[in-house]
Each structure stands twice: as structure tokens, then as C-alpha cells.
N, C-alpha and C positions, 0 to 999 in steps of 0.2 A: 565566539563565546557558544559553549555548546546547548541546543536547545531542542523540546521536547517534539513529539510530534504525535497526538494523539490518535493511538488504533483501532482503525475502525471507530469515530469518531469518540466524544468521551462514553466507551464500553461496560464503563466500571461503574456508571451514573445510570446509563438510556441502552436498550437493546442496539447489541451491535450491528454497523450497517447498515444501519438505516438513518432515512434523512435528520430523521430526529436529532439522533447521535449526532451526525455531523454539524446540524444546525446550531445545536445547542455549545459548538465549539467556539462559532463564530459571535453568536451572541453573549459570550460570557468570557471575553478576548482575556489572555494572562499572556505578560510579558515574556513568559517562558517557553510558551506554548506554540510552534512557527508554522506546527498545518497539521493536515487530519489524510490518516491511509486508511486507504479502502480496496474490495479487492472488485474482480468485474470479471463478466464471462457474457456468452450470448446464450440468447432465448432462443427459439424454435424459426420464429421470426426475426431475427437479427437485428433484435435493441439489445441495447448494452447495459446488463441489469448489474446491482452493484451486490451480490450475494458471496461468500468465503465456500463454501461447501457445492457439491455436484447436486446436491437435492437438496431438499427441502423438509427432510427428516425429522435432522437432530433437533432445529429451531423450533419446528411445527407439525411437527410429526405427521407430515403426508411425504410419501414419496415420490413427487415428483421430481423426475431430473428436469435440467435447468435446460437445458441444448433442445428437450425433447418437448417440451414447451411453450406456448405462445405467452407471451407478455404479457396478454388481456385473462389468460387464465392464470400467470404466477398474482398476478396483484387480485385479482379475484379471492385466493386460497388465503394469500398474508393478511388481509383487508379485516378478512374476517375472525382473525387469530387474534388472542389477546394479548399478547406479545407487541402485536404491531400498535394498539391504541390505536384502532380505525388508521393506520398510515400501511400504504399499500408498500410494496417491494420497491425500492429505489430506480430509477434510473439517472446514466452516467451524465444526459445532458441536462438533467435536472439539478442535479449536483454542479456543475459548471455552471450555472446560472445564478444558482442560490450564491453559489463562492464569487463569483465576480471579483477574483482576485483577491480579499479580503484574508485571505489566508492560502499558505502553500498548498498544495494536492499532493499524493506518493498514491499512485496506480498500479496497484499489483494488476497484472491481467493473468488472472488462474491458466495454468497448461490442460486444462480437460481436452478429452475430444473432439469440438465441434470444430468449426471453419476459422481457423484461426485467421487466416488470410482476408475473409469477411471482416472480421472485428478489427480489424489491423486496417482496412480500407476505412470503415465507418468513423471508428475514432479516432485516425489521421487530420479526417475532415472538420471533426470536431476540433479538434485542438487546434488545430491552424487556424478554425476560426473564433476561440477564444484568446487567443495571441497568447504571446513569450513570457519568459519572468521566473515561475513558481509551480513549473508540473514538475514532478518527477515520474516517467513510466520506471517502473520496473517486473520483471519476473523470473521464477525461479529456469524454466523454460528459454533460454538461448536461443532457439530457431524465431521463436515470437520477439526477442529481443533484436534481433536480427531485420525480420518483418517491419517492424516497427521504423527503427533507425533511415531501412529506405524510404519512405514514406513522411517524416518526419524529423527535417535538421536539427541539430543544436540548438540552431538558434531560436526554436520553439521550446522544443522543452529537455532534458537533462534525461540520462536512463543510468538505470542500479540494476546490477547485476545479483540475484537472492541465490544464499546456499546456507544449507543448514551442518555440513559436513564437508569434508575437503575432498573426497569424491564427487563432491556434484562441483565445487571451484573446480578440479581437474577438468571435469568434461565439458562447462563452457566456453573452453578454447579461444578462441578469438577476439570472445566477448568481451572476457576479461581486460586486456587494453583497451578494448576499444567502447566499453561505458566509464561512464563518467565517475562512477563510483561504484566501491563496495559493500552489497547489502550482507553481513554475517551474520548469523546467529551468535548474540554475545556472547557464547562460551568459549566459541574458536576465538576469542581473543587471551582467551585466560591461558592458552593452551599452545599459540601459533608457533612454529618452531621456525620459523622466518620467511617463511612461504608468502602467507599474504602483505609482511611487511615489505617483501622484497617488491611486489604489485608497484609498491608507491603509489598509491591508489587513497584520496579521502571517504572516509565508510562513514554510514549511516545504517547504528544496528539496529536489532529488536531478540527478543522483546522483553527490556528490562522494566521487573515491575518491584524490585524490591531495591531498600536503601544497604542491605550488604553486598546486591550484585554490583552496587555503583560505586561501594568505597572497593568491592574488587578489583573491579576495573580502572579504577585511576587509579592500579597501583602495577598494571600492566604498558611493555612498549609501546604501543599500538594508542596507547588514550589518547595521545595527541593527534590522533589523524580523525578521531571519533567526531563528527560535524553534527549530525541528531542523533538523540534515540527516539526509535517508538515504541510504546508504551500504552499500559491500561491506565495505568494510574497518574494521570497530568498534577497529584503534588508531589511526583517525585522533587528529591533535593536534588541538586547539582550544586556543592557546593563553590562557591567563588563566580557560577552564573546564574543564580537563581533571583527574580527580582525579589 
């Protein structure tokens, strides 16, 4: 059965990548939604924050760069902005505590130029404490996945390699075979020349937001390899699988 993963939480209804958006996935459980996908990176003082861009400008209009700003400073800036409804930028540790295995988590580690080893050390400790079974760590950066694989065995988490084009896929090298999943942009399935198919990996694809795209994907040879669909729209219908 193919399931949906809420991209940055219920990001169509709530501010993306906030604890509010993630909390809403848990509070409004849907049979076809199996998980939450979030982005993480490291603040100046080594906190693992939930945020997509490398700065705050796009969302709150402040140019503060995540890696150059302490968590307390980031929290003060975001809490004061109406976008957050009084809630601060989220921390991975708080998301893990809130989720408590109620749903799966897909955690994208961003590849911005901060201390990747420091993040991986801290994240590894959190994930080992959290326990096994429902965490997928993914990244566009193969070196980050290599760092995590050395620190957290597959008995705790599974790994996915993200790529948006075939050049990125080729740069993955050994990670393509080492990862548990491939996480391509869905458009690549529509034009695969057999390269992705030959990898023989199960896939979780992103970011599918229209019924028309679902229909097109269902007609591709790789559709049977898709396990989950990362989406901004939790009402998306997958024929034959939705409750």
C-alpha cells in the first residue's frame, strides 16, 4: 500500500516546518498519511533546528543565517513573527519527544556549509535514544549520509538518497547502493531511461501535489517501486490505497 508523507508537516494548512504543522499531522491522524518530512541543520551553538533555507529571510524577512546565529536568537526572531503564531523555530529534540513513534519521521539533513560532523554526532545520539523502526534519514549530500551511516546503524534508522536530476544521482556513487531507498523528484520517474530502474531500490518520491501527476506516475514502469509519496496535500488520492 502506497502512503503519503506530510511535507514539512501539514504545510498546506499550517506554516511549513513548524512544530505546529507537525503536531497537526499527529492530532489529525489519517489512515493514508504515514509520516512527517522535515528539514534540519545546525545553529551557531550546535542545536539541531528544523528549517529549510539557510537563513530566515524568505519566511520572516530577517537575513539571519542559521549557522551564524544561536538558537536563542533564532527563537526570539521567529517567535516575534506572526507566521509562527507565538511559537519559536523548532528543535529536532522537541519533534522527537512530540512524535514519540506515533508516526514515521523523514528527516532531511541540509547540506549547507556548517559543521556536518557535529550535527551527525548530535543527531546520532538523539536517534539512538529515540529507538528504532520509524525514522528515515535522507539528504542530497552523499557525504552526510556516509557520516550518518558510520554513526547510526540500519537497525535504528533507514537511509534515503535524495536527488533532483540524474547528474546528482551519478554523484551519489556508492550511496546509491548503500542507501535503503532512492528519493528522486517524481518527474524523473516519467522520463527514466532505465538507470533508476536498474538500481532495483524501493523509492519514496517528492513532491507530488496534483491528481494529474499521480495519474501520470501510475502509468510508469517504476510506479510499483514507489512506497511513499511526499506531498504538501494530504487529501491527495492514490487510487486503490486511500481509506
